[in-house]
C-alpha positions in Angstrom: -2.9 11.5 -29.9 -2.1 8.1 -32.1 -4.6 5.0 -31.1 -2.3 2.8 -29.3 -2.4 0.2 -31.3 -1.0 -2.6 -28.4 -1.4 -3.0 -24.9 1.9 -2.1 -22.5 2.6 -5.4 -20.9 3.4 -4.6 -17.3 6.6 -6.4 -15.9 5.3 -8.9 -13.0 8.5 -8.1 -11.3 8.6 -4.5 -11.1 12.2 -4.7 -12.3 12.0 -0.9 -13.8 9.0 1.0 -12.8 10.2 4.3 -13.7 10.8 3.2 -17.2 7.3 1.6 -17.4 6.0 5.0 -15.9 7.5 6.8 -18.0 6.4 4.7 -21.3 2.7 5.1 -19.3 3.2 8.6 -19.5 3.8 9.2 -22.9 0.4 7.5 -24.1 -1.4 10.6 -22.8 -3.7 10.2 -19.9 -4.6 6.8 -19.9 -2.6 3.5 -21.6 -4.0 0.4 -22.6 -2.4 -2.3 -20.5 -2.2 -5.6 -19.6 -2.4 -7.0 -15.6 -1.0 -10.9 -16.2 -3.1 -11.1 -19.2 -6.2 -9.6 -18.1 -7.0 -6.1 -20.2 -7.3 -2.7 -18.6 -6.8 1.4 -19.0 -4.1 2.6 -16.9 -4.9 6.3 -16.5 -1.7 8.3 -14.8 -2.6 11.7 -15.5 -3.9 13.1 -12.2 -6.6 15.4 -13.4 -8.1 13.0 -14.9 -7.7 10.0 -12.1 -8.6 12.7 -9.1 -12.1 12.6 -11.6 -12.4 8.6 -11.8 -11.9 8.6 -8.1 -14.4 10.5 -7.1 -16.8 9.5 -10.1 -20.1 7.6 -10.2 -20.0 6.5 -13.2 -16.7 4.5 -12.1 -17.2 1.1 -10.2 -14.9 -0.8 -8.0 -17.7 -3.8 -8.0 -16.3 -6.3 -10.4 -19.5 -8.3 -9.7 -21.9 -5.9 -10.7 -19.8 -3.9 -13.2 -17.4 -6.1 -14.7 -18.3 -8.3 -18.0 -15.3 -10.3 -17.6 -15.9 -11.0 -13.8 -16.8 -14.3 -13.8 -14.2 -15.6 -16.4 -10.7 -14.1 -15.2 -11.2 -15.1 -11.6 -11.4 -18.8 -12.3 -7.8 -17.9 -14.1 -6.1 -14.9 -12.5 -3.6 -14.6 -10.2 -4.4 -11.5 -8.6 -8.4 -13.2 -8.3 -8.2 -12.3 -4.7 -7.7 -8.1 -5.1 -11.3 -8.1 -7.4 -12.8 -11.1 -5.6 -13.0 -9.4 -1.9 -16.1 -8.7 0.0 -15.0 -5.2 1.9 -14.9 -1.5 1.7 -11.8 -2.1 -1.2 -14.5 -3.5 -3.5 -18.1 -2.2 -2.4 -19.7 1.0 -4.7 -22.5 3.2 -3.9 -24.7 2.2 -0.7 -22.8 -1.0 -0.1 -19.3 1.3 0.3 -21.2 3.7 2.1 -22.7 1.1 4.9 -19.1 -1.0 5.3 -17.0 2.4 5.5 -19.4 3.4 8.2 -19.1 -0.1 10.1 -15.5 -0.2 10.0 -14.9 3.9 10.7 -15.0 2.9 14.9 -12.6 0.2 14.7 -10.0 3.3 13.4 -11.6 6.2 14.9 -8.9 8.7 15.9 -8.7 8.3 19.4 -7.8 4.4 18.7 -5.2 5.2 16.9 -3.7 8.2 18.7 -3.2 5.5 22.2 -1.1 3.2 19.6 1.5 6.4 20.3 3.1 4.7 23.2 3.2 1.1 22.1 4.8 2.3 18.5 7.3 4.1 20.3 7.9 1.2 22.5 8.1 -1.4 19.3 10.8 1.2 18.1 13.1 1.5 20.6 12.6 -2.7 21.3 13.8 -2.7 17.2 16.6 0.2 17.8 18.1 -1.7 20.7 18.1 -5.2 18.7 19.9 -3.2 15.8 22.1 -1.4 18.6 23.6 -5.6 18.6 24.8 -5.8 15.5 28.7 -6.7 14.8 31.0 -3.5 13.9 31.2 -3.9 10.0 28.3 -6.1 9.0 25.4 -4.8 7.6 21.8 -5.0 8.9 19.1 -5.7 6.2 16.7 -2.6 7.5 13.6 -4.0 5.7 13.8 -7.7 7.6 15.0 -6.0 10.9 13.0 -2.3 11.4 10.6 -1.6 8.5 8.8 -4.7 8.5 8.9 -5.6 12.5 7.0 -2.7 13.5 4.2 -2.2 11.2 3.6 -6.3 11.7 4.1 -5.7 15.4 1.2 -2.7 15.4 -1.0 -4.0 13.4 -1.0 -7.2 15.2 -1.0 -5.5 18.5 -4.1 -3.6 17.1 -6.0 -6.5 15.7 -5.5 -9.0 18.0 -3.6 -11.3 16.7 -1.7 -13.8 18.1 2.1 -13.2 18.6 2.4 -16.4 17.3 0.4 -16.5 13.9 2.5 -13.2 13.5 5.5 -14.5 10.7 3.2 -16.9 9.4 0.6 -14.0 8.4 3.4 -11.8 7.2 4.5 -15.0 5.0 1.2 -14.6 3.2 0.2 -11.2 3.3 3.7 -11.0 0.8 2.2 -13.3 -1.1 -0.7 -11.7 -1.9 1.3 -8.6 -2.7 3.9 -11.0 -4.7 2.5 -10.9 -8.8 5.2 -13.6 -9.7 2.8 -16.2 -8.8 1.0 -18.8 -11.0 -2.7 -19.1 -10.2 -2.0 -22.1 -8.3 0.5 -21.1 -6.1 -2.1 -17.1 -5.5 -5.3 -19.5 -4.6 -2.9 -22.0 -2.4 -1.9 -18.5 -0.7 -5.4 -17.1 -0.2 -6.2 -20.4 1.6 -3.5 -20.4 3.8 -4.8 -16.3 4.5 -8.2 -17.3 5.2 -7.2 -19.8 8.0 -5.1 -17.6 9.5 -8.3 -15.1 9.5 -10.6 -17.8 10.5 -8.8 -18.9 13.6 -8.6 -15.3 14.6 -12.3 -14.6 14.3 -13.1 -18.0 16.5 -10.8 -17.1 18.7 -12.1 -13.6 19.0 -15.6 -14.5 19.1 -14.9 -16.8 21.8 -12.9 -14.1 24.0 -13.6 -11.1 23.1 -10.6 -8.3 24.0 -9.9 -4.4 23.2 -9.2 -5.0 20.1 -10.4 -4.0 16.4 -11.6 -7.6 15.6 -13.6 -7.5 18.5 -14.8 -4.7 17.4 -15.8 -5.8 14.0 -17.3 -9.2 15.3 -19.5 -7.1 17.1 -20.3 -5.3 14.2 -21.3 -8.6 12.6 -23.4 -10.1 15.3 -25.6 -7.3 16.1 -29.3 -7.3 16.0 -30.6 -4.7 13.6 -32.1 -4.3 10.5 -29.9 -5.6 8.5 -27.0 -3.4 7.8 -24.1 -4.9 10.0 -21.6 -6.9 8.8 -21.9 -10.2 7.0 -19.9 -13.1 8.1 -18.0 -13.1 4.3 -17.6 -9.4 4.7 -16.0 -9.4 8.2 -13.5 -12.0 6.9 -12.3 -9.7 4.2 -12.3 -6.6 5.7 -9.8 -8.3 8.4 -7.5 -9.2 5.3 -7.9 -5.7 3.7 -7.2 -3.9 7.5 -4.6 -6.1 8.5 -2.9 -6.5 4.9 -2.8 -3.0 4.3 -2.0 -2.0 8.0 1.0 -4.3 7.1 2.5 -4.2 3.6 2.6 -0.4 2.5 3.6 1.2 5.4 6.9 -1.1 5.4 7.3 -0.2 1.6 7.0 3.5 2.9 9.4 2.9 5.7 12.0 1.6 3.4 11.4 3.8 0.5 11.9 7.0 3.0 15.4 5.6 4.8 16.6 4.5 1.3 15.9 8.2 -0.3 17.2 10.2 2.8 21.0 8.1 2.7 21.1 8.4 -0.9 20.7 11.9 -0.4 22.2 13.2 2.9 21.2 16.7 1.9 17.7 15.7 2.1 18.3 14.6 6.0 20.2 17.8 6.5 17.1 19.8 5.4 15.4 18.0 8.1 18.1 18.0 11.0 18.7 21.6 10.0 15.4 22.2 10.4 14.0 23.5 6.9 12.2 20.3 6.8 10.7 18.2 9.6 9.6 14.2 9.6 6.5 14.9 8.2 7.4 16.4 5.6 9.5 13.8 5.2 6.6 11.6 5.4 4.4 12.9 2.3 7.4 13.6 0.1 8.4 9.8 0.3 4.5 9.0 -0.3 4.6 11.3 -3.3 8.1 10.1 -4.8 8.0 6.4 -3.9 4.4 5.8 -2.7 3.4 2.1 -1.6 1.3 1.0 -4.1 2.4 1.6 -7.6 -0.7 0.2 -9.5 -3.8 -0.6 -7.7 -6.5 -3.2 -9.4 -9.5 -2.6 -10.2 -12.1 -0.4 -11.3 -14.7 -0.7 -14.1 -16.4 2.2 -16.1 -20.4 2.5 -15.7 -20.1 4.4 -19.2 -18.2 5.3 -21.6 -15.8 7.7 -20.3 -14.2 10.2 -23.7 -10.5 11.1 -23.1 -8.4 14.2 -24.0 -6.8 12.1 -26.9 -10.3 10.9 -28.8 -9.5 7.3 -27.4 -12.8 6.1 -25.0 -12.5 3.8 -22.1 -16.0 1.8 -22.5 -18.4 0.9 -20.4 -17.4 -2.5 -18.7 -13.8 -1.9 -19.0 -11.4 -1.9 -15.9 -9.0 0.5 -14.7 -6.1 0.5 -13.3 -5.1 3.5 -10.6 -1.4 4.2 -11.5 -0.6 5.9 -8.2 2.9 6.4 -8.7 3.2 7.4 -12.4 0.7 9.7 -11.5 2.6 11.4 -8.5 5.4 11.8 -10.3 3.8 13.7 -13.4 5.5 16.7 -14.6 2.0 18.3 -15.3 1.2 18.2 -10.9 5.0 18.5 -9.9 6.8 20.3 -12.6 10.0 19.5 -14.4 11.9 18.4 -11.1 9.1 15.4 -10.5 11.6 12.6 -10.1 13.5 14.5 -7.5 13.3 13.4 -3.8 12.8 17.2 -2.2 11.8 17.4 1.5 11.2 20.8 0.8 9.1 20.3 -2.1 5.9 23.3 -1.2 3.5 20.9 -2.8 3.7 17.5 -1.5 0.4 16.3 -2.9 0.0 12.4 -3.3 -2.3 9.8 -3.9 -0.7 7.3 -2.0 -3.4 6.8 0.0 -6.1 6.8 -2.5 -8.9 9.6 -3.5 -12.0 10.6 -2.6 -14.8 7.7 -0.6 -12.1 5.2 -1.0 -9.2 7.1 1.1 -7.7 4.8 3.0 -9.0 4.4 6.9 -5.5 3.8 8.0 -3.5 7.2 6.7 -3.3 8.4 10.0 -1.9 5.3 11.5 0.7 5.1 8.6 1.7 8.7 9.1 1.8 8.2 13.0 4.1 4.9 12.4 6.3 6.5 9.8 7.7 9.6 11.4 8.1 8.1 14.9 10.7 5.2 13.3 12.6 7.5 11.2 12.7 9.9 13.8 14.3 7.9 16.1 16.5 5.4 13.4 18.0 9.0 12.2 18.8 9.8 16.2 20.4 6.8 16.7 22.2 6.0 14.1 23.4 9.2 12.5 26.6 8.0 11.0 23.9 5.2 9.3 24.9 4.4 5.2 23.5 3.0 2.5 26.0 -1.1 2.6 25.5 -0.7 -1.3 24.8 1.6 -4.1 21.1 2.3 -5.0 21.1 1.5 -7.8 21.7 -2.0 -6.5 19.1 -2.5 -4.4 16.2 -4.9 -5.9 12.7 -4.4 -6.5 10.5 -6.8 -4.9 8.6 -8.9 -7.2 5.3 -7.0 -7.6 3.5 -4.4 -10.2 1.9 -3.4 -7.1 4.1 -3.1 -3.9 6.9 -1.3 -3.9 9.7 -1.7 -2.1 13.3 -3.7 -2.1 13.9 -6.8 -1.1 16.3 -6.2 1.7 17.4 -3.0 2.6 21.7 -3.4 4.0 22.9 -0.3 6.1 26.2 0.1 8.1 24.7 1.2 11.3 28.4 2.5 12.5 30.5 3.1 9.4 34.4 3.3 10.1 35.6 6.8 10.8 37.8 7.9 7.9 
């Protein structure tokens, strides 16, 4: 393949993501891209992407391994994505240390104990939806997809009810790639203010929540391997924001897909597929995160077409484009099919950075989908799926609104 001449400028609004992903895949295993003024390699070939996600020659620590780091973070709207100090940006022994400290807070026991809480929250939200006046569509992103994970992660982290809406607003801002550098910096300051308040309250009055567990890991005496103060704050940022935004998007996309193609819902109702299959196919077909910034090459990495990702170059994991790669899922990779035999995907990452919160997300999504379609078996989209507007982001993959008629009139 010929050398790519100029970078592809990624659309910060995400207005036509699928066309953009096709363009990226057409360049080969990786394509040079411009992300809000920053140059990187978008990797879309699944095999190569998996290799890079597990390679010791690729780092997530921009401070140590990205020559442009100091310059970029001064002006880049996505500076928070590369400047945080937590598992997301850690490399090697630092990552192992942080994951070891955080893993107990996301233990199987702690996640399983949330099943009752999830079911209770879902039931309350569906009761509220029942009160929607006949003929009036309900925005299911606003009234179902968003409040469920927000309530669950707030319960898990011990975030007070009165702080939830403010927290939701600033997390939405983290994923909004249309903000200016100044707007993004102001949003980050507000977000850290909420986290600092939470840490102070939980230090004063610890509870049976993940924030208290992480504070205990921070304050423990020992050999210096405990969480440092800045790592504590940024770890809370990672766990709360990732536990909210990503789950919102998958619930939104799953409902959209099932209402767009009722045959897929029939597969579930007839027993040809189950709700877990719906969750996995949604994660493959419309993952919560389209592109995930950033990783960095520690050595020159040759590409199949002869190009080279040079040492120090930034790498963008383009999960959504990879998930629909025809070399992975065949010529019908763009189709949503809950009976698909192989639903492998990269929605939760791959390798040592695989998402710790994946079991919780899967639990929430399956629970809310089953309960919603049991309660509202005749639900229909209130507008054609083609008219649903994407959220303003090249990272986050959801809709601004999801209007649905819950009780369509009988013909």
